[in-house]
N, C-alpha and C positions, 0 to 999 in steps of 0.2 A: 440619527434615527432612533426612535424609542423602541426598545425590544421588550417583548413580554417576558415575565419571570419564568424560570424553569418550572415545568410542570412535572407532576409525578406520573411516571409511565404506567400504563395498564398492565394486565397480565401478559400483553404481547412482549413486554420487556424480556421475559424468560425465553420467548421464541426468537426474538430479534437480537439478543445480546451478543451473539458471536457471528454477526452477519458477514457473509463472504460470497462473491459471485464466481469468478473463475480465477481470481487472483488471490493473494494472501488475505485481503480484506474485501468482502463483497457483500452484496445485499441479500442474497437468497439462501434459504436453508437447504435447498436441494441441489446446489451447484456442485460440480465435480470437485473433489478434494485432491490435493497433490499426492503423488505417490509416496508411500511410506518407506519404500526401500532405502536401505542405508548403504551408500558407497563407501569404499575404503577411506578411512580418515587420513588426512594429509600428514605425512611424516617425512623427515629428511631422507632423501634418496641415498641408497647405499651402493650406487653404481661405481664399479672400479674404474679408475682412469689410467691412461697410459700416456707416454710422452706424445703420441700421435693424436691424442684426444683434443679436440678444439674447444672443449668446455660444454656446458649445458646446451642442449638443442631445444630452444624455445620455439613455440609456434609463431608463424608469421602473422602480421597484422590482419591479413585476409582470413587466416584460419581462426584467429581470435574473434573477428567479427562474425564469422559463420557460427562459432560456438554459442554466441548470444542468441541465436535463433533456435537452439536446441531446447528440449524440455528440461525442467529444473534438475532432474536426476543426472541426465547426461552432461549438463553444464557443470554440475558439481564434480563429476569425475574428471572432466577436461581441466577445470581450473585447479583441482587438487594436484594433478600432474604438473601443471605449469608452476604452481607454487613450489613443488618439490625441486624443480629445476633451478630455481633461484629464490632463496628464502628472503631476499630483499625486494622482490618484485611486488610493489604495492598494488598494481592493477590486478595481479593474479589473486592476491589475498582478499582484496575487496570484492572481486567478482565471485570468488569462492563463497564468501560470506553471503552475498546476495542470493546465490543459488541455494545455499542451505536455508536461508530465511524463507525462500519460496517453498521449501519442503516442510516448513514448520519447525525446523531444528534451530531454534533461536539461540540457545546456549552455545552450540558449536559455531554458529555464525558470529556471535560476539567474540568468541575465542580467536576466530580467524582474523577478524578485523583488528583485534588487539595487537596482533603481530606487526601490523603496519604502524599503529599508534606508538608502539614502543620505539620504533626507529624514526618515525616522522610524526611527531605529536600534533603538528598543525596541518596534516594532510586533509584537505577539505572533503574529498570523496570518502575517506575513512571515517571522518567525524559524522558525516551524514548517514553513512551505512550503520554506524554504531547506534545512532538515534533510531533508525528504522528497525534495527534488531530489537531494541527495547520496546518500541511501539508495537511491533508485531507480536510480542509476548504480552501485550497489554500493560506494560509498565512504563507509561509515559513519563512519570516523575523522573526516572533515571535517564530519560532521553534529554532532559533539559540541560544537563551539564555539557555534553558534547555539542548541543545546539548553541549554547552561549559561546563556546569556543569557535564554532563555525561562523557565528554572526560577527565575531571580532575579526575573523580572517576574511570574510566575504559579506560585508553588510548590504550589498546590492544583489545578492543571489536570492531569487524568489523561493528556491527550494528550502532555504533555512526557515522562512516564515511559514511556509506550508506545513512543514513537519512540526514546527513549534505549535501551530494551531492544533494539530491532532494530539500532540503530547499534552497540551493544556486541557483539551477535552477529556482525555483519559484521566487527567489529574483533577477533574471536577472544577475547572476554572473557566466557565463558559464565556464570560466577558473578555478575558484575556485571549481565549481561543478566537473569538470573533475579531478582535483587533488584529491578531496575527494573520487571519485570512485576508482581511482588508489590506494589510501591508503587502502580502504576497500578490494581490491583484494590482496594487499600484505598480509593482515591479514587473508583472506579467499580466496585463489587463485582460486578455482573451484566453487565458490558460484554461482549457476545459476541465482539467483535474481540480484546480482550485475552485472554479465556479461550481462544479458539482459538489465538492465537499462543503462549500459554504451553503449551497442549497439544502443539503442534508442537515446542516446545523440549524437552519431556519425550520425545517420540517420537524426536527426533534424538539423544537421549542414552540410548536403549534402555530408558527407564522406561515400559513399556507400560501398566501399570495406571493410573498417574497421567495419562498422555497421554489415554487413553480417557475418564477421568473428566472432565477439563477440556473435551475436545472435545464430549462429550455435553452438558455444561452449556451450552456455547456454542450448539450447534445447537438446544437446547430453549428458548432465550430468545425472547420474542415479536418482538424486533427483529432476530433472526438473518437473515442473507442467504444466498444460494446459496453464497457463499464459505465460510461456516462449515460448512454441510452437506457441501460437497465436500471440505473439509479432513478432516472425520470419515470420509467415504467413502475418501479416500486412505489413511488410517492403518488402517482396517478391512481394506481390500484388501491392504495390505502385510503385514497379519497373516494373510492367507490366507482371510479371511471375505468371500468374493466375493459371496455371495448378498445379504447385507445392504448391502454397498458398492454393488451394482448397483441395489438399490431406491432408495438415496439419489441416485445419479447420474441415474437416469431421471426423478426429480422436477424436476430443474433443467436438464438438458442435452439437446440434440437427439440423436436416435438415433445419428447417425454419430459424434458426439463421444463419447457414452457408450460406444459399441462400441469406439472406438479406445482409450479409457482402460482399459476392461476387458481388452482384448488386451494392453496395456502391463503391467497388474498380473499377468495370467497369466504373461507372459514373465518378469517380475521374480521370481515365485515359483519358476519353473523353475530360475532361476540361483542360487537360495538367497539372494536379496537382501531378502526380505521380513522385516519386524520391526524394521528399523533404518533411519531416514532420515538423510541427511547433515546436519550441524549448520548452522544459520544461515540459508541463503538463502530458506527458505520463508516466513518471517514477513512479513506485510504492514505497510507503513508507514501506520499509522492516523492 
């Protein structure tokens, strides 16, 4: 398929450059941001032991699963405690890193996952989380090395290529990013996250018909989330189709956030900025 060359973004680039909905990377300038509170840093536990002590008391699998449904701050506290109980617990350190990333604390997240990679250099979850930490910080170039190692370890894992695509976008390699998205779809054909990110890639390059096709496919998947629907709403709104965009927004967003996003889109259309999104920064690190 012939793709149009990269276009220069309008003044909207400044408004859309750090897009984020309700997750670490989202499409809207008015979405709620993660709490900035800082939990205690993970540090080796100093609990005294006795001959009767049976060792570290780690949470059960059920408790760990429940923790993943907490907000990012609560998750970070939970996983810091788990990591303290067993400094070799790869799951705890990776999950701690993910929760810190959700709080926007990318350096601390990277330091947490490094504790796993020192012990287990080929741990796939740790390599992927390391890449997400770099991407979250907007440093896609540094995500490429862990992703190459992840590809060597798991060449059939769609997550590797999905993250590679976002990293390539941030590294200003649009053709390589597109190829990585296509490879991710070969491995996971109806994946709503990959479909949505690829749709945003087309939108950022002015290919409107292709963008809408992929975004609608993404939003129609049974496992689609609010993020996929709101990405479609964003592109429809930027096309000036505000009525349909509003219907999608009000399905997932509280009235004040939907109103703010609609006002943003109306203002964008007045300045002539609709129809072309800036390249790169919208895609989520899946």
